[in-house]
VOPAGU-2260 file (C-alpha; in pm, 1 decimal, decimal comma):
REM VOPAGU-2260
SITE   aa  ch    i         X         Y         Z
SITE  UNK   A    0       1,5     -21,9      -9,3
SITE  UNK   A    1     125,8     327,4    -112,5
SITE  UNK   A    2     188,0     601,0     160,9
SITE  UNK   A    3     -31,9     907,2     180,7
SITE  UNK   A    4      84,3    1206,4      -1,9
SITE  UNK   A    5     271,2    1435,6     284,1
SITE  UNK   A    6     129,4    1769,1     383,5
SITE  UNK   A    7     425,9    1911,4     201,3
SITE  UNK   A    8     367,6    1776,1    -134,2
SITE  UNK   A    9       2,1    1878,9     -82,5
SITE  UNK   A   10      93,2    2221,5     -69,4
SITE  UNK   A   11     302,6    2201,6    -352,0
SITE  UNK   A   12      22,9    2112,8    -552,9
SITE  UNK   A   13    -178,8    2375,3    -429,9
SITE  UNK   A   14      96,1    2620,3    -523,5
SITE  UNK   A   15     195,4    2503,6    -878,2
SITE  UNK   A   16     301,4    2726,9   -1130,1
SITE  UNK   A   17     110,1    2718,7   -1455,2
SITE  UNK   A   18     413,1    2526,5   -1628,9
SITE  UNK   A   19     439,4    2282,0   -1340,3
SITE  UNK   A   20      51,2    2224,6   -1370,3
SITE  UNK   A   21      90,5    2160,6   -1756,6
SITE  UNK   A   22     361,5    1923,0   -1702,3
SITE  UNK   A   23     191,1    1745,7   -1426,7
SITE  UNK   A   24    -119,7    1726,8   -1674,4
SITE  UNK   A   25      39,7    1596,8   -1953,9
SITE  UNK   A   26     253,9    1338,4   -1751,2
SITE  UNK   A   27    -104,8    1204,3   -1619,7
SITE  UNK   A   28    -215,2    1173,4   -2006,8
SITE  UNK   A   29      90,2     985,1   -2083,5
SITE  UNK   A   30      32,8     742,6   -1813,5
SITE  UNK   A   31    -328,0     686,7   -1874,5
SITE  UNK   A   32    -245,5     630,8   -2238,7
SITE  UNK   A   33     -59,3     339,0   -2126,8
SITE  UNK   A   34    -291,2     221,3   -1883,4
SITE  UNK   A   35    -596,6     260,5   -2130,8
SITE  UNK   A   36    -424,1     252,0   -2507,0
SITE  UNK   A   37    -779,8     146,1   -2660,5
SITE  UNK   A   38    -959,3     421,2   -2477,7
SITE  UNK   A   39   -1213,6     543,4   -2724,1
SITE  UNK   A   40   -1578,3     660,3   -2720,5
SITE  UNK   A   41   -1768,2     382,7   -2597,9
SITE  UNK   A   42   -2081,8     426,6   -2775,7
SITE  UNK   A   43   -2138,5     199,1   -3055,9
SITE  UNK   A   44   -2164,7     386,6   -3414,5
SITE  UNK   A   45   -2071,4     375,1   -3782,9
SITE  UNK   A   46   -2112,4     724,5   -3908,7
SITE  UNK   A   47   -2184,8    1069,3   -3761,0
SITE  UNK   A   48   -2567,0    1043,7   -3770,0
SITE  UNK   A   49   -2550,3     734,9   -3563,0
SITE  UNK   A   50   -2338,0     904,8   -3311,6
SITE  UNK   A   51   -2494,6    1201,4   -3264,1
SITE  UNK   A   52   -2854,3     996,6   -3188,4
SITE  UNK   A   53   -2645,9     780,8   -2977,7
SITE  UNK   A   54   -2478,3    1058,2   -2755,4
SITE  UNK   A   55   -2848,6    1258,5   -2725,4
SITE  UNK   A   56   -2970,0     918,6   -2560,2
SITE  UNK   A   57   -2692,4     886,9   -2329,4
SITE  UNK   A   58   -2787,4    1168,7   -2130,0
SITE  UNK   A   59   -2863,0    1033,2   -1778,8
SITE  UNK   A   60   -2806,8     672,0   -1862,9
SITE  UNK   A   61   -2482,9     436,0   -1960,4
SITE  UNK   A   62   -2354,6     379,9   -2291,7
SITE  UNK   A   63   -2405,4      12,4   -2235,6
SITE  UNK   A   64   -2818,0      67,3   -2229,1
SITE  UNK   A   65   -2732,5     287,4   -2537,3
SITE  UNK   A   66   -2544,9      17,6   -2700,8
SITE  UNK   A   67   -2856,5    -210,1   -2645,9
SITE  UNK   A   68   -3090,9      -9,7   -2823,9
SITE  UNK   A   69   -2959,6     168,4   -3132,2
SITE  UNK   A   70   -2919,8    -136,5   -3310,5
SITE  UNK   A   71   -3295,5    -166,8   -3349,3
SITE  UNK   A   72   -3343,0     205,8   -3357,6
SITE  UNK   A   73   -3087,0     237,6   -3652,8
SITE  UNK   A   74   -3206,9     -63,0   -3833,1
SITE  UNK   A   75   -3542,4      62,5   -3848,8
SITE  UNK   A   76   -3427,6     453,1   -3881,5
SITE  UNK   A   77   -3064,1     435,4   -4086,8
SITE  UNK   A   78   -3087,1     815,4   -4150,1
SITE  UNK   A   79   -3210,2    1131,1   -4079,1
SITE  UNK   A   80   -3494,8    1103,9   -4364,9
SITE  UNK   A   81   -3638,5     809,7   -4222,5
SITE  UNK   A   82   -3611,3     923,4   -3871,6
SITE  UNK   A   83   -3759,8    1262,8   -3935,2
SITE  UNK   A   84   -4080,0    1073,6   -4026,9
SITE  UNK   A   85   -4096,5     810,0   -3740,7
SITE  UNK   A   86   -4381,9     809,6   -3515,5
SITE  UNK   A   87   -4283,1     908,0   -3145,9
SITE  UNK   A   88   -4485,6     597,6   -3019,9
SITE  UNK   A   89   -4231,7     380,5   -3211,7
SITE  UNK   A   90   -3913,9     558,0   -3115,5
SITE  UNK   A   91   -4023,5     557,7   -2741,8
SITE  UNK   A   92   -4073,2     204,1   -2755,6
SITE  UNK   A   93   -3757,2      99,2   -2907,9
SITE  UNK   A   94   -3563,9     379,1   -2668,4
SITE  UNK   A   95   -3732,3     312,3   -2332,9
SITE  UNK   A   96   -3471,2     130,3   -2189,7
SITE  UNK   A   97   -3271,9     432,1   -2158,7
SITE  UNK   A   98   -3510,2     660,8   -1936,6
SITE  UNK   A   99   -3667,7     990,1   -2003,5
SITE  UNK   A  100   -3750,1     832,7   -2313,1
SITE  UNK   A  101   -4053,0    1030,1   -2427,4
SITE  UNK   A  102   -3853,1    1365,5   -2385,8
SITE  UNK   A  103   -3562,6    1185,5   -2599,0
SITE  UNK   A  104   -3782,7    1054,6   -2837,5
SITE  UNK   A  105   -3924,8    1445,4   -2906,6
SITE  UNK   A  106   -3567,6    1548,8   -2923,8
SITE  UNK   A  107   -3429,3    1280,1   -3180,0
SITE  UNK   A  108   -3708,1    1323,3   -3418,8
SITE  UNK   A  109   -3718,5    1686,9   -3400,8
SITE  UNK   A  110   -3335,9    1672,1   -3456,4
SITE  UNK   A  111   -3378,1    1437,2   -3773,9
SITE  UNK   A  112   -3619,0    1690,3   -3920,2
SITE  UNK   A  113   -3386,5    1983,2   -3859,8
SITE  UNK   A  114   -3130,4    1771,7   -4038,9
SITE  UNK   A  115   -3321,1    1714,6   -4342,5
SITE  UNK   A  116   -3473,1    2076,7   -4363,4
SITE  UNK   A  117   -3142,0    2277,5   -4275,3
SITE  UNK   A  118   -2873,9    2045,8   -4374,7
SITE  UNK   A  119   -2978,1    1801,0   -4632,6
SITE  UNK   A  120   -3001,2    1492,4   -4385,9
SITE  UNK   A  121   -2632,5    1557,6   -4307,6
SITE  UNK   A  122   -2443,0    1609,8   -3998,2
SITE  UNK   A  123   -2306,9    1935,9   -3979,6
SITE  UNK   A  124   -1946,3    1980,9   -3884,7
SITE  UNK   A  125   -1947,3    2284,0   -3683,5
SITE  UNK   A  126   -2008,9    2328,3   -3305,2
SITE  UNK   A  127   -2195,2    2663,0   -3390,9
SITE  UNK   A  128   -2456,3    2445,9   -3608,1
SITE  UNK   A  129   -2465,4    2130,2   -3434,9
SITE  UNK   A  130   -2586,1    2317,7   -3079,3
SITE  UNK   A  131   -2892,3    2461,4   -3259,4
SITE  UNK   A  132   -3006,6    2112,2   -3312,3
SITE  UNK   A  133   -3292,3    1986,3   -3027,8
SITE  UNK   A  134   -3117,6    1795,3   -2736,9
SITE  UNK   A  135   -2772,4    1882,4   -2836,5
SITE  UNK   A  136   -2504,6    2082,3   -2633,8
SITE  UNK   A  137   -2151,0    2166,5   -2638,9
SITE  UNK   A  138   -2059,0    1836,1   -2452,5
SITE  UNK   A  139   -2240,4    1630,3   -2739,8
SITE  UNK   A  140   -2120,8    1842,8   -3026,1
SITE  UNK   A  141   -1759,0    1767,3   -2895,9
SITE  UNK   A  142   -1813,3    1426,7   -2900,5
SITE  UNK   A  143   -1928,5    1413,8   -3288,1
SITE  UNK   A  144   -1676,4    1654,4   -3376,9
SITE  UNK   A  145   -1402,4    1473,6   -3219,7
SITE  UNK   A  146   -1502,2    1111,2   -3317,0
SITE  UNK   A  147   -1711,1    1185,1   -3609,3
SITE  UNK   A  148   -1482,1    1438,4   -3790,8
SITE  UNK   A  149   -1171,5    1407,1   -3600,0
SITE  UNK   A  150   -1212,1    1792,1   -3487,8
SITE  UNK   A  151   -1005,6    1754,7   -3163,5
SITE  UNK   A  152   -1233,2    1903,9   -2845,0
SITE  UNK   A  153   -1290,6    1824,8   -2500,0
SITE  UNK   A  154   -1587,2    1636,3   -2363,7
SITE  UNK   A  155   -1650,8    1773,7   -2043,1
SITE  UNK   A  156   -1899,6    1489,9   -1860,9
SITE  UNK   A  157   -1962,2    1407,6   -1524,7
SITE  UNK   A  158   -1621,4    1195,4   -1511,6
SITE  UNK   A  159   -1425,2    1470,3   -1656,0
SITE  UNK   A  160   -1530,5    1729,6   -1435,6
SITE  UNK   A  161   -1489,7    1488,0   -1140,8
SITE  UNK   A  162   -1127,5    1402,1   -1207,7
SITE  UNK   A  163   -1030,4    1744,7   -1345,6
SITE  UNK   A  164   -1140,3    1872,2    -980,7
SITE  UNK   A  165    -972,0    1578,5    -790,6
SITE  UNK   A  166    -645,3    1611,5    -990,6
SITE  UNK   A  167    -659,1    2000,1    -893,7
SITE  UNK   A  168    -696,8    2140,7   -1240,0
SITE  UNK   A  169   -1010,8    2343,8   -1184,9
SITE  UNK   A  170   -1265,0    2408,2    -889,6
SITE  UNK   A  171   -1526,8    2502,6   -1132,8
SITE  UNK   A  172   -1841,6    2298,0   -1158,7
SITE  UNK   A  173   -1987,4    2434,2   -1475,8
SITE  UNK   A  174   -1890,5    2224,3   -1768,3
SITE  UNK   A  175   -1784,1    2515,2   -1992,7
SITE  UNK   A  176   -1552,8    2663,2   -1735,7
SITE  UNK   A  177   -1409,7    2333,9   -1667,4
SITE  UNK   A  178   -1348,5    2282,6   -2034,2
SITE  UNK   A  179   -1188,7    2640,8   -2054,1
SITE  UNK   A  180    -955,5    2524,5   -1762,7
SITE  UNK   A  181    -851,1    2205,1   -1921,6
SITE  UNK   A  182    -770,1    2357,6   -2270,6
SITE  UNK   A  183    -527,5    2576,2   -2120,5
SITE  UNK   A  184    -289,8    2250,0   -2027,3
SITE  UNK   A  185    -288,2    2033,9   -2322,5
SITE  UNK   A  186    -181,5    2053,6   -2683,7
SITE  UNK   A  187    -535,1    2110,0   -2867,4
SITE  UNK   A  188    -446,2    1812,1   -3116,7
SITE  UNK   A  189    -443,9    1559,7   -2799,5
SITE  UNK   A  190    -803,1    1699,8   -2676,2
SITE  UNK   A  191   -1040,8    1416,5   -2783,1
SITE  UNK   A  192    -790,0    1146,9   -2650,1
SITE  UNK   A  193    -749,9    1345,5   -2317,3
SITE  UNK   A  194   -1122,8    1294,9   -2268,5
SITE  UNK   A  195   -1167,4     949,6   -2340,8
SITE  UNK   A  196    -872,4     859,9   -2114,3
SITE  UNK   A  197    -999,0    1084,8   -1824,1
SITE  UNK   A  198   -1351,3     927,1   -1892,0
SITE  UNK   A  199   -1203,4     580,8   -1887,0
SITE  UNK   A  200   -1022,2     673,6   -1571,1
SITE  UNK   A  201   -1316,3     756,7   -1415,4
SITE  UNK   A  202   -1531,6     493,9   -1520,8
SITE  UNK   A  203   -1279,5     229,0   -1406,2
SITE  UNK   A  204   -1056,9     361,0   -1122,3
SITE  UNK   A  205   -1153,0     687,0    -994,4
SITE  UNK   A  206   -1504,0     636,5    -898,5
SITE  UNK   A  207   -1749,0     922,2    -766,7
SITE  UNK   A  208   -1830,3     745,4    -444,6
SITE  UNK   A  209   -1505,6     523,2    -357,3
SITE  UNK   A  210   -1210,1     591,7    -576,1
SITE  UNK   A  211    -960,4     306,2    -597,5
SITE  UNK   A  212    -666,6     536,0    -467,2
SITE  UNK   A  213    -455,9     221,5    -323,4
SITE  UNK   A  214    -434,5      98,6    -673,2
SITE  UNK   A  215    -440,7     408,3    -886,1
SITE  UNK   A  216    -164,4     466,9   -1131,2
SITE  UNK   A  217    -123,4     841,6   -1100,4
SITE  UNK   A  218    -178,0     841,7    -710,2
SITE  UNK   A  219     188,7    1029,0    -656,6
SITE  UNK   A  220      54,3    1251,0    -905,8
SITE  UNK   A  221    -304,4    1353,7    -754,2
SITE  UNK   A  222    -398,9    1579,6    -495,3
SITE  UNK   A  223    -693,3    1408,7    -385,1
SITE  UNK   A  224    -492,5    1061,2    -308,9
SITE  UNK   A  225    -625,6     921,6     -13,2
SITE  UNK   A  226    -995,7    1025,7     -51,8
SITE  UNK   A  227   -1059,5     640,1    -135,9
SITE  UNK   A  228    -988,8     309,3     -57,3
SITE  UNK   A  229    -613,2     289,7      39,2
SITE  UNK   A  230    -564,7    -118,5      66,3
SITE  UNK   A  231    -398,1    -199,0    -277,5
SITE  UNK   A  232    -582,4    -516,5    -293,8
SITE  UNK   A  233    -914,3    -397,7    -187,4
SITE  UNK   A  234    -851,7     -92,1    -391,1
SITE  UNK   A  235    -807,3    -305,5    -700,8
SITE  UNK   A  236   -1098,2    -506,7    -659,6
SITE  UNK   A  237   -1306,3    -228,0    -717,2
SITE  UNK   A  238   -1190,1    -180,8   -1082,0
SITE  UNK   A  239   -1444,8    -189,7   -1320,9
SITE  UNK   A  240   -1527,2    -270,3   -1696,1
SITE  UNK   A  241   -1298,5    -544,8   -1716,3
SITE  UNK   A  242    -974,4    -355,6   -1620,5
SITE  UNK   A  243    -716,5    -574,7   -1404,8
SITE  UNK   A  244    -475,6    -456,9   -1171,2
SITE  UNK   A  245    -131,5    -568,6   -1295,4
SITE  UNK   A  246      69,7    -821,1   -1065,8
SITE  UNK   A  247     319,4    -575,7    -882,6
SITE  UNK   A  248     137,9    -290,7    -917,7
SITE  UNK   A  249     182,6      -7,7   -1207,0
SITE  UNK   A  250     538,0      60,8   -1331,5
SITE  UNK   A  251     520,3     418,9   -1442,3
SITE  UNK   A  252     792,5     642,6   -1317,7
């Protein structure tokens, strides 16, 4: 079991310069790249339209649940033109397991209608146009831009916001302010993958209620180390989504 971060080091985190914070953020990202080499969007999609709809449906539910309903949804409504003429009742029946299915059904149908009427059925490639669509905010827009169009951007969901605060990179809770604070720390080209790695970390190790601190690969770089489970084996047992703790622990310098 690792020892707690000394009070002196905690003070250093609190007093670190911007340059030191940038270096720490990027070192954490390099470590997470090794822990999660396959970090990616965990919503299943084959084109921008599918990703856009799946992301809207993912609000207040899990990607796993969304992936359970989208095969049927996209089989029946493979594009904006088909979804635009769907009945709300039919869409509600398919997406019911995702929760809030009535408002989500209304949003995705209205979204499809706007795609047809304003964009010829195609998903727009700019944040400005995406956020005009029903049910689409900045987070959803950045997911689509980063993963469907290779336009780098941060996706500040609950995991990214939580980890950013725990790591001392922001004190804000507003996603737009968190996004601005994080953008200041990374190469813009890396932002999409930074998001994926932080989300993977939040889902698998740095849980909201009981983070696995004692088995954390970035423990020595995190000012919040010690807030969660400290026993190494107990902490490792908290890993989720099939992640396993390497025998002998992580080997990152």
